[in-house]
N, C-alpha and C positions, 0 to 999 in steps of 0.2 A: 293928793300927792300924784306927781306924774310918774310915769313908768321910769324915767330917766333917774328921778331922785331916789326911786326906790332901788334901783340897781345901784345906785352910788351907796347908799346907806348899807346895803347887804354886802357890797364890795369892802367898805370899811370895817364891817363887823367881822367878816371873814379875816381880813387882815389883823385885826386886833386879836382875834383868836389864835391866829397862827404866830403872831407876836409873842403871846403869852405861852403857848406850848413850846415854842422854840426857847424862851427864857427858862423854862422849868426844865426842859431837856438839857440846856447848858448847865444847869445847876447839879443835876443829876448826874451829867456827864463828868463835871469837875470831880465829884466824890468817887464815881468810878475810876476815872483816870489816875487819881492818888493812890487807889488802891491795887489796881491791876494793869495798868497800860505800861508802867515804866519795868522794861526789861533788864536795866542795868544790875539789879541785885543778884538775880541768878546769873546774870553774865560775869559779874565778878567772881562769882564761885566757880563757874565753868574755866575762867582763865587762870584760876589758882593751879589747875593741873594741866595747863596747855604748855607744851614744850616751847611754842613760840609767842608766849605771852607778851614778850618785850615789843612785839610790833603790833599788838592789839589794844584795844581800849573798850572798857564797857561802854554800852550805849543803850539809852532808853526805848530806842525804836527796834534795833536789829537784835539787842542782847549784848552783842560786841560787834566791833568793825576794826578795820586797819587803822593805824594811827595815821593822821594826816601830816605830810611833812617828814615823814621818817627817814631817816639816812643812816645806813652804816656799809661798810665795805660790800658790794655785791647786791645789797638790797635796799631798794628806794620805793617809797611811796608818796606820790605828789599831793598836791594841795586838795584834790578831790578825792583822795583815798583810792587811785588807781594804782596798780604795781608797775610804775614806770617814771622815769624822771621827767619825760617831756610832758607839759601841761597840755590840756586839750579845752579849748574855748567853747562855751556853751554853742555860741553862735558859729557854726562853720564856715570857714574859709571859703571862698569862691573856687570853684573847679578841684574841689577835694573829695576823694573818696573815705567816708568814715565807717570804720568796721568796729563793732562792739562784741567782745568775746565774753561770754557769761558762763560761770562755772565756780567751781570751788578749788581746792588746792591743786589739781590736775590742770586747772587753767592759770592759776597764779604761778605755778612751777616752782623751780628750785631756787633761783635767783634772777638777777635782773637779765641776764642774756639768754638763761636756759628755761624758756616757757614758749608755748606755740604762738601766743601773740606777738612775742618779740620776734621770732624768727619769722612770721607772716609778716611783720611790718618790713622787715628788711627785704624779704623776697619781694614784696610789692613796689618797694622804690628800686630795687635793682633791676626786674624782670617785667613789671606789668606798664601797659600803655593805656591810655584813655583820659588819664587826668593828670593835672598839673601837679597834685601832692597826695599823699595818702597818711589817713590817720588810723591807727589801731588801738583802741582802749582794752587793757586788761583789768576786767573787772571781777576777776576771780578772787576769792576769799576763802583761805583754808577753814575748813570745818564748817562751813555754811551748808544748810539743807536748802531745798528748793524754795521753801517758805520765805526765807531771807532773800534770796536772789530776788523773788517777785516782789516783795516789799521796796527792796531797793530800786527797782526797775520802775516801780510805782511813784516814789518819792524823789528819785533823782535822774536816774538814767534815761528814762523815755524822754525827757527834754532836750537831750544832746541830738535826738532826731538821727539816729544813725542810717546810713544808707544799706548796710548789710549787718546782720546779727548773726552770730554763731553760738548755739546753744549745746554746750558739752556740759550738760548738767545730769544729775540723777546718782553719782557715786554714793554721796552720803545719805540718800535717801535708801539706796540699796542696802547699806550696811545698818541703818537704823533698825530695822524691823526683820524678824525670821520670816522669809517667804513661804517656809513650811508649816507655819502656823496661821491661826485665823486673821484676816485683814484687821489692821488696826482700826481702833475706833475714833482716834485723835491723830493729828499729824506729830512728826518727831518734835517739831518746833514748839508745839503747846505743851508736850510733854516736858520738854527742858527748861522753858520760860513761863509756862502757865497762861492764864487768859484765853482769849478768841482771837483768831488771825483776823477776823473782820474790823476789829477796832484800828488795825494799823492803816487800813485804807480810807478811813472816815475823818482824817484830819482836815481836809478841805471841804466837807461836805456838812449841812445842817446837822446839828446834833440830833433833832428830832428824827431825822432820817436814819441816822446811825443807830439810835435807839431801837428804831422799828426794824432794823436789820438785825440787830441783836436779839430781839424776840423771835424773828422768823428763824434764825439760825439755831436759836435753842430748840424749837420745836420741829426743826426740818434738818436735823444733822444728816452728814453723808451717810447713804445706805450701807447697812452691813448685810452681806448675804446669808440667806438661811438655806440649810440643807446644801451647803457648797461641796462640789466634788472633792473627793480625798478627806481624810479626817481633818476638819478644822481649817483646810486651805481653800480660798477662794481663787478667781481667776487673776491673773496677771494685772488685769484692768482695775478690780477691786483692790489688789494689794498695792498697786502705786497710784490709787485713785487721788491721794493728796498730790503726789508729784504732779500727776496730769492737771490737776486744778490749778495748781501755780504756774505750770507751762502754758495753761490757757490764759490765767491772766496776765502773763507776761507777753503774750503774742497781743493781747487786747490792748494793753498800754502802749505798746511800741506802735501798732498800727493806727490807734487814736492820734498819737502824735506825728508819725509819718507814715500815711496809708501806702507811699510807694517802697517802703523798707523791705528788702529781701532777707527772709529768716531762714537760716538753714539749721535744721536739727542733725544732730551727729549720734551716731552710736558710739558706744563707749568700749575702749579697748581694755580687756583684763587679760590678766597672765595666763589664767587656766585655759585649758588643761595641761599646759606646757610647764615645763619645770622638773628637775631630779628630785628624789626623796630628800637628798641633802638641803637642796634649795628651798624646797617646801618647808623643811623644819627650821630653816633660818628666818623666813618671813611668817611663821606661824603665828607669831606673836601680835603681828599687825593686822591680820586678816579680819573681817567682821566677826562679831562676837559669836554669832549664831553658827558660823561654820565650824569654829572649835565646840561648840556646845552640843551640836547635832553630830559631830564626827564625820563631816562631810568630805568626801574625796576631791581632788582636783577636778576631776571629769563631771561629778554632780554640781560642784561649784559652777563650772562653766555653762552648764544647762540654766542655771539660774540667771546668769549674765546674759544668755541668750533669750531667755523669757523677757527681761527687761528691755533689751535692745528690739525685740519683736512690738513690744508696748510702745516704744519711742517711734519707731517706724509707723506704726498704724497712726499714732498722734499726728506725725507730720502729714500724712495722707488726709486725714480727716480736716486738718486746718489749713491745706493747701500750701505747706511749707516745702522748700527744698531740702533734699537729704543728703548727708554725707556720710556713707556707710564706712565709717573709720573702721570699725570692728573687721569687716570684711577686708579692707586694705591691708591690715595686719595679720591677717589670718595665716599667710605664707611665710611669715617672718619669725626669726629665731627671738621671740618676745622675753626670753630668759636674758639676753644679752641686752635688750633695749629698755627693759623695765627693771626697777631696783626693788619694786614690791609688786603686789598684785594689782595696781593701778596707775602708778607713777612712773615717769619716763626719766631716762637718762637723756643727755642732750641730743643725740642722734634721733631718739624716738620723738621728741617734741619737734625736731626740724622735718621728720616725716609727716607728722601731722600737719604742720604748716604747708607742705607740699600738697598734701590731699585738699586742703582748703583752698590753697591758690588754684589747684586744678579744678575745683567745683566752680571758682568764680570765672574761671576761663569757660566752661561749658555753658554757664549761665549767660555769657555774654556781657557781663558786668565790666570786666577788663579783658584786654586781649595781650598776647606776647608770646615770647618762645619759652618753654619749660627748660630747654637745654639738657645737658647730659647729666646734671648733678643729681635729680632724683633716682635716676637709674643706677648711677654709681653708688648712691648711698644704700638702695635697696639690695643690690647685688652683694653688698658686703654681711647682709643679715638674712638673705634669703635662705629658706630650708631646702635640703636637697629635692630636686626634681620638681621645685615649687617655679611657676611663672610669676614674674613680677607684675604688680599692678597697683593703681592709684586707684583710690575709691570712685566707684562709678565711670571708670573710663571706659 
């Protein structure tokens, strides 16, 4: 038998074994998928107590999502599940700048007009130069944690190949677990919906590879620190390791589809430590559960927001991302008049966020134009006494 024939026989044998393994893996996968991959059952349970469940629907992949083609006065969800009336084709039109905004309810906003992606779209069309047209995608979904954002990027959003991505992600991860306690062993998504996060990324892969990934994940869980400083508390990097894992996945998927994409990570704007005692009492029912349980003051709560923001800044530096230090931009603003609770904005607050993003796009050389007097006029109305106005990273 010649060496060529031996090689062919060996190749056929290896291929046959591979097909058998993949066939067996698909059978096992099918059984596992029926039992644990469908997130819609816990999703329906969660939506029962959701104040805005009328615009959401249970979903096997995400747990729940926004209803496609939903319309009511002031609230529109388009056919792709984006909070906007205008449709965005997957193939970007020529000479168009496409901006993808990722986040939770603070990105979704209050209504069709009051959200920072909508303001940003209007500002780009009015003020920016360099492109024939501008598209801004509002992919924010109220209540989602970063796992769901990452899964959606992997399954849907990366194929839109945005030129610019704005990451205003982390508030729901922040409120999910007590940062004064030991770092969580599993993500908030897995707590709410069960199963393992890896399965959500394997729908397009060989099932044998997916099952091997499952075995690896089982025997190599994310590390939990031992002898952490402070009773039970780990470092911010450990506390937010699931958020950081998901942000890494987001960056990887976006850059795989469009290596030229510019990704901006934003720090988060919290109300604390501002607010009178009366205002604090009014919003106390909506703050993260652990703040109430641990009897934390606004000043202490602000320190934990600063910890999270420091983690986001370090993540951006590690992954060579652009930074929009939104928290710094709002530091000298009267946030009690800009925010109606600890994280969400009134319209002027969302407009200020959009101006800061536009300023970052100008500084990065992505577009150019004149900022005009509007941002300074807007800031002057909310500036704290003796504070100098500033846009993020100006």
